[in-house]
C-alpha positions as CSV (number, residue, x, y, z in Angstrom):
1,M,4.4,9.4,-10.1
2,H,5.2,11.1,-13.4
3,S,8.8,9.8,-13.5
4,I,10.3,8.2,-16.6
5,N,10.6,5.0,-14.7
6,L,6.9,4.9,-14.0
7,I,6.0,5.7,-17.6
8,K,8.2,2.9,-18.8
9,A,6.8,0.4,-16.3
10,F,3.2,1.5,-17.2
11,A,3.9,1.1,-20.9
12,L,5.4,-2.3,-20.4
13,I,2.5,-3.6,-18.5
14,L,0.1,-2.3,-21.1
15,S,1.8,-4.0,-23.9
16,V,2.5,-7.4,-22.5
17,G,1.3,-9.9,-19.9
18,L,3.2,-9.4,-16.6
19,K,4.8,-12.5,-15.2
20,V,5.8,-12.2,-11.6
21,Q,7.8,-14.8,-9.9
22,A,7.6,-15.0,-6.2
23,K,9.3,-16.4,-3.2
24,S,7.2,-18.5,-0.8
25,N,7.5,-16.2,2.2
26,S,4.8,-13.7,1.1
27,I,3.2,-11.6,3.8
28,S,-0.3,-12.4,5.0
29,R,-2.9,-9.7,5.1
30,S,-3.9,-10.7,8.6
31,F,-4.4,-7.5,10.6
32,Y,-7.9,-6.0,10.9
33,G,-6.3,-2.6,10.8
34,M,-3.0,-0.8,11.4
35,A,-2.1,2.5,13.1
36,Y,-0.2,4.8,10.8
37,S,1.5,8.2,10.9
38,P,3.5,9.5,7.9
39,E,7.2,10.0,8.7
40,G,7.8,13.7,9.4
41,A,4.2,14.8,9.6
42,R,4.8,17.0,12.6
43,L,4.8,20.7,13.1
44,P,6.7,22.9,12.6
45,D,8.9,21.1,10.1
46,C,6.3,19.1,8.2
47,G,8.9,16.9,6.6
48,A,6.6,14.2,5.2
49,N,7.0,13.6,1.5
50,Q,4.6,12.0,-1.1
51,A,7.0,9.3,-2.3
52,A,7.5,7.9,1.1
53,V,3.8,7.9,1.9
54,T,3.0,6.3,-1.4
55,R,5.6,3.6,-0.6
56,D,4.0,3.1,2.8
57,M,0.5,2.7,1.3
58,A,1.8,0.0,-1.0
59,L,3.4,-1.9,1.8
60,V,0.8,-1.4,4.5
61,A,-1.9,-2.7,2.1
62,Q,-0.1,-6.0,2.1
63,M,-0.8,-6.4,5.8
64,T,-4.3,-4.9,6.2
65,P,-7.2,-3.3,4.4
66,R,-7.6,-0.5,7.0
67,I,-5.5,2.2,8.6
68,R,-6.2,5.0,11.0
69,L,-4.5,8.4,11.2
70,Y,-4.0,10.6,14.3
71,G,-4.3,14.1,12.9
72,S,-4.3,16.1,9.7
73,D,-1.5,18.7,10.2
74,C,1.2,18.8,7.6
75,N,-1.3,17.8,4.9
76,Q,-1.2,14.1,5.9
77,S,-4.8,13.4,5.0
78,A,-4.1,14.4,1.4
79,L,-0.7,12.7,1.4
80,V,-2.3,9.4,2.4
81,L,-5.2,9.6,0.0
82,Q,-2.9,10.6,-2.9
83,G,-0.6,7.8,-1.9
84,I,-3.4,5.3,-2.1
85,K,-4.2,6.7,-5.6
86,D,-0.6,6.7,-6.7
87,A,-0.2,3.1,-5.6
88,G,-3.0,2.1,-8.0
89,N,-6.1,2.8,-5.9
90,V,-4.9,0.2,-3.6
91,D,-7.3,-1.4,-1.2
92,L,-7.2,0.7,1.9
93,S,-10.0,2.3,4.0
94,V,-8.8,5.2,6.1
95,W,-10.0,6.7,9.3
96,L,-8.9,10.3,9.0
97,G,-7.8,12.1,12.2
98,I,-8.4,15.5,13.7
99,Y,-6.0,16.0,16.7
100,I,-7.3,18.3,19.3
101,D,-5.7,19.9,22.4
102,G,-8.6,22.2,23.5
103,N,-7.4,25.1,21.3
104,D,-10.1,26.0,18.9
105,T,-7.6,27.3,16.3
106,V,-5.8,23.9,16.3
107,Y,-9.2,22.1,15.8
108,Q,-10.3,24.4,13.0
109,R,-7.0,24.1,11.2
110,Q,-7.2,20.4,11.2
111,L,-10.8,20.3,10.3
112,D,-10.1,22.5,7.3
113,L,-7.3,20.1,6.1
114,V,-9.7,17.2,6.4
115,T,-12.5,18.8,4.5
116,D,-10.0,20.0,1.8
117,A,-8.8,16.4,1.4
118,I,-12.4,15.1,1.1
119,K,-13.2,17.8,-1.6
120,N,-10.1,16.8,-3.6
121,Y,-10.2,13.0,-3.2
122,G,-13.9,12.1,-2.5
123,T,-15.2,9.6,0.0
124,E,-14.2,6.3,-1.6
125,H,-11.4,5.4,0.8
126,I,-12.7,7.3,3.9
127,A,-14.2,5.0,6.6
128,G,-14.5,7.6,9.3
129,I,-13.2,10.8,10.9
130,T,-11.7,10.5,14.4
131,V,-11.9,13.7,16.4
132,G,-9.3,13.5,19.2
133,N,-6.7,11.0,20.3
134,E,-6.4,10.5,24.1
135,Y,-7.8,14.1,24.6
136,L,-9.7,13.0,27.7
137,L,-6.7,11.2,29.2
138,L,-4.4,14.1,28.6
139,S,-6.9,16.5,30.0
140,Y,-7.6,14.9,33.4
141,G,-4.0,13.5,33.8
142,D,-2.5,11.0,36.1
143,G,-4.6,10.4,39.1
144,G,-7.7,11.8,37.5
145,S,-10.6,10.2,35.8
146,A,-13.1,10.7,33.0
147,T,-15.8,11.4,35.6
148,D,-14.0,14.0,37.7
149,A,-14.5,17.8,37.0
150,K,-11.6,17.9,34.5
151,G,-12.8,14.8,32.8
152,V,-16.4,16.0,32.4
153,A,-15.2,19.4,31.1
154,A,-13.0,17.7,28.5
155,R,-15.7,15.4,27.4
156,T,-18.1,18.3,26.9
157,K,-15.5,20.1,24.8
158,L,-14.8,16.9,22.8
159,L,-18.4,16.2,22.1
160,D,-18.8,19.8,21.0
161,Y,-16.0,19.4,18.5
162,I,-17.6,16.2,17.2
163,Q,-20.9,18.0,16.7
164,K,-19.2,20.9,14.9
165,T,-17.4,18.4,12.7
166,N,-20.7,16.7,11.9
167,Q,-22.3,20.0,11.0
168,T,-19.4,20.8,8.7
169,I,-19.5,17.4,7.0
170,Q,-23.3,17.5,6.6
171,A,-23.0,20.9,4.9
172,M,-20.7,19.4,2.3
173,K,-23.6,17.2,1.0
174,L,-21.4,14.2,0.3
175,D,-22.4,11.1,-1.6
176,R,-22.5,9.0,1.6
177,H,-22.4,9.3,5.4
178,I,-19.0,9.4,7.0
179,P,-19.0,8.1,10.6
180,L,-17.6,10.4,13.3
181,G,-15.9,9.1,16.4
182,T,-13.1,9.6,18.9
183,A,-10.1,7.6,20.2
184,D,-9.0,7.6,23.8
185,A,-7.6,5.5,26.6
186,G,-9.7,2.4,27.3
187,S,-10.2,3.6,30.8
188,A,-11.7,7.0,29.6
189,V,-14.8,5.6,28.0
190,T,-18.1,6.6,29.5
191,K,-21.8,6.1,28.5
192,E,-22.0,9.8,27.8
193,L,-19.0,9.8,25.5
194,C,-20.4,6.8,23.6
195,A,-23.8,8.5,23.1
196,G,-22.2,11.4,21.2
197,A,-20.3,9.4,18.6
198,D,-20.9,6.9,15.7
199,Y,-17.9,4.9,16.9
200,I,-15.5,4.7,19.8
201,M,-11.8,3.7,19.5
202,A,-10.2,2.6,22.8
203,N,-6.4,2.2,23.3
204,V,-5.9,-1.1,25.1
205,H,-2.2,-1.9,25.8
206,P,-1.3,-4.9,27.8
207,W,2.2,-3.4,28.2
208,F,0.8,-0.5,30.2
209,G,-1.5,-3.0,32.0
210,H,1.7,-4.4,33.6
211,V,0.7,-8.0,32.6
212,S,2.9,-10.8,31.5
213,I,3.2,-11.6,27.8
214,D,1.5,-14.9,28.4
215,Q,-1.5,-13.1,29.8
216,A,-1.4,-10.2,27.3
217,A,-3.9,-11.4,24.7
218,A,-6.6,-12.5,27.2
219,W,-6.1,-9.3,29.2
220,T,-6.6,-7.2,26.1
221,W,-9.9,-9.0,25.3
222,N,-11.2,-8.8,28.8
223,F,-10.3,-5.1,29.3
224,F,-11.9,-4.1,26.1
225,Q,-15.1,-6.0,26.8
226,D,-15.4,-4.8,30.4
227,F,-14.3,-1.2,30.2
228,D,-15.4,-0.2,26.7
229,V,-17.8,-2.6,24.9
230,K,-20.1,-3.1,27.9
231,V,-20.0,0.6,28.8
232,C,-21.0,1.7,25.3
233,A,-23.7,-1.0,25.1
234,Q,-25.6,1.2,27.6
235,A,-25.8,4.0,25.0
236,S,-29.0,4.0,22.9
237,N,-27.1,4.9,19.7
238,N,-25.0,1.6,19.8
239,P,-21.7,3.0,18.5
240,V,-19.3,0.7,16.6
241,M,-16.4,-0.3,18.9
242,Y,-12.8,-0.5,17.9
243,I,-9.5,-1.1,19.7
244,A,-7.6,2.0,18.6
245,E,-4.2,0.6,19.5
246,T,-2.8,-2.6,20.8
247,G,0.6,-4.2,20.4
248,W,3.9,-4.8,22.2
249,P,7.2,-2.9,22.2
250,T,10.4,-4.5,21.0
251,A,13.1,-2.4,22.7
252,S,13.8,0.5,25.1
253,D,16.2,3.5,25.1
254,N,16.6,3.0,28.9
255,A,17.6,-0.3,30.4
256,S,15.5,0.4,33.5
257,M,12.4,0.7,31.3
258,T,12.9,-2.6,29.3
259,T,10.2,-4.2,31.5
260,N,6.9,-2.8,32.7
261,G,5.9,-5.7,34.8
262,P,6.9,-9.4,34.4
263,S,7.8,-9.3,30.7
264,E,10.3,-7.4,28.7
265,A,10.1,-5.3,25.5
266,S,11.5,-7.6,22.8
267,E,10.9,-8.9,19.3
268,A,10.3,-12.4,20.8
269,N,7.5,-11.0,22.9
270,L,6.0,-9.1,20.1
271,Q,5.9,-12.4,18.2
272,K,4.2,-14.1,21.2
273,F,1.6,-11.3,21.4
274,M,0.8,-11.5,17.7
275,D,0.6,-15.3,17.8
276,S,-1.8,-15.3,20.7
277,Y,-3.9,-12.3,19.7
278,V,-4.2,-11.5,16.0
279,C,-5.8,-14.6,14.6
280,Q,-8.0,-15.1,17.7
281,A,-9.2,-11.4,17.4
282,N,-10.0,-12.0,13.8
283,A,-11.9,-15.1,14.6
284,N,-14.0,-13.4,17.3
285,Q,-14.5,-10.4,15.0
286,T,-12.8,-7.8,17.2
287,N,-12.2,-4.5,15.4
288,Y,-8.7,-3.5,16.2
289,F,-5.8,-1.4,14.9
290,F,-2.4,-2.9,15.5
291,F,0.2,-0.6,16.9
292,E,2.0,0.0,14.7
293,Y,3.4,-0.2,11.2
294,K,7.0,1.0,11.9
295,D,9.1,2.5,14.6
296,E,8.8,6.3,15.1
297,T,12.2,7.7,16.0
298,W,10.8,11.2,16.8
299,K,9.4,9.6,20.0
300,K,12.9,9.2,21.4
301,M,12.2,12.5,23.1
302,Y,9.9,10.5,25.4
303,G,12.5,7.8,26.1
304,G,11.8,4.2,27.1
305,V,9.8,2.0,24.7
306,E,8.0,4.8,22.9
307,P,10.0,4.7,19.6
308,Y,9.9,0.9,19.3
309,W,6.4,-0.4,18.6
310,G,6.7,-1.0,14.9
311,L,6.6,-4.3,13.0
312,Y,9.2,-2.6,10.8
313,D,12.2,-0.5,11.9
314,Q,12.8,3.0,10.8
315,S,14.4,1.9,7.5
316,I,11.3,-0.2,6.6
317,K,13.0,-3.5,7.3
318,Q,10.8,-6.1,9.0
319,K,11.9,-7.0,12.5
320,N,12.8,-10.6,13.4
321,I,9.1,-11.6,13.4
322,K,6.7,-13.6,11.3
323,I,3.3,-12.1,10.5
324,P,0.5,-14.5,11.5
325,D,-1.3,-16.2,8.6
326,C,-5.1,-15.7,9.0
327,P,-6.1,-13.3,6.2
328,V,-8.9,-10.8,7.0
329,T,-11.8,-9.9,4.6
330,S,-11.6,-6.6,2.8
331,P,-14.6,-4.3,3.4
332,T,-14.4,-3.2,-0.3
333,G,-13.6,-6.5,-2.0
334,R,-10.6,-5.2,-3.9
335,S,-7.7,-7.4,-4.4
336,V,-4.1,-6.6,-3.6
337,V,-1.0,-8.0,-5.3
338,A,0.9,-10.1,-2.8
339,L,4.5,-9.3,-2.3
340,S,7.2,-11.5,-0.8
341,Q,8.7,-10.4,2.5
342,D,12.1,-9.9,0.8
343,A,10.4,-7.6,-1.7
344,L,8.9,-5.5,1.2
345,N,12.3,-5.4,3.0
346,G,13.9,-4.1,-0.2
347,A,11.3,-1.6,-1.1
348,S,12.8,1.3,0.7
349,K,16.2,0.7,-1.0
350,G,14.6,0.3,-4.5
351,A,15.9,-3.2,-4.6
352,K,14.3,-5.4,-7.3
353,K,12.8,-8.6,-5.9
354,S,10.6,-11.3,-7.3
355,L,7.1,-12.4,-6.5
356,G,5.6,-16.0,-5.9
357,T,3.0,-16.4,-8.6
358,S,2.4,-15.6,-12.2
359,I,-0.3,-13.1,-12.8
360,R,-1.5,-10.9,-15.7
361,A,-2.2,-7.2,-15.5
362,T,-5.8,-6.2,-15.3
363,S,-7.6,-2.8,-15.3
364,S,-8.0,-3.1,-11.5
365,N,-4.3,-3.6,-10.6
366,I,-2.5,-2.1,-13.6
367,N,-1.6,1.2,-11.8
368,Y,-0.5,-0.6,-8.7
369,L,1.7,-3.0,-10.6
370,A,3.2,0.0,-12.5
371,F,3.9,1.7,-9.3
372,L,5.6,-1.4,-7.8
373,G,7.7,-1.8,-10.9
374,A,8.8,1.8,-10.9
375,M,9.7,1.6,-7.2
376,G,11.8,-1.5,-7.9
377,I,9.7,-3.6,-5.6
378,I,9.0,-6.1,-8.3
379,S,10.9,-7.3,-11.3
380,L,9.1,-7.1,-14.7
381,I,9.9,-10.2,-16.7
382,L,8.9,-10.7,-20.4
């Protein structure tokens, strides 16, 4: 963010009032949270870059005040926290991730990356640290369960990792408590798991529940309540409950996998799921992370619908959908400059677009506006 363009934009905002004209189709900040993975943040290549992550933070902040990560390899914790900073300390709270596979070396490597990020960026934007993502499900496998021998052994290992993480975080003597939890399949949640975490995130996907799109929203609510919320209510520590992932795919690499029950993977059905779930979930105060921000092409290796869950395609162009209009409350109270959808669609190309209202730069948004101007997302007009 030390480019000539940024310096010019920053100087312009400092010297004059910024007038921003907008189109009426601005995006609504209607998602409680959003699942996010930086493009290219996978071993061994580690191709994620700061500019792309900073762009993502600016755009995702238009849709939600919360994001969750899956792991910390390839320095993604630092990339995201730096991106939030570079985008003007934008209003995002982040659940950092420590991906585990049962290998202690993998766990320690990711824990070290998380603690390094906390040391460098502080706790301001960190809402939690999630140890594991579907570790239990992957451990006991198809046909197994969280209560069989493999499931119990995996839970013991997972809770040990959470405890070790807690000891490490406590030893850092931070300025506030950072909650620790885990994310797993909604069917993997047990009372014993709940008792060992500050929060539980459960993946609840109607697509994999083989239900119709018309039943998807109700099914998601009922499954989460019956298999996760009620289970953890039995634990004395009363962990905070989140849906870690929910959404609907829009396409498939394989025609035979375009359906997984009575309804197909399509943009129209993603729209139906958003229309029937998002605002209702906000109204009943469900904590959920929508899956997901954009398509992930690396998942083509798995085939089927796996690469196509994003609200945006790989080029950061919004799919043929309309984001619901039921804005959520930010946990921090920070404001975010609203961008038009056309501006968001043009962001990855550096296209200059205009915004829908006239505002003046303030100390709280000046860096963010400078970033947007330098990115070409907004037009600066004297």
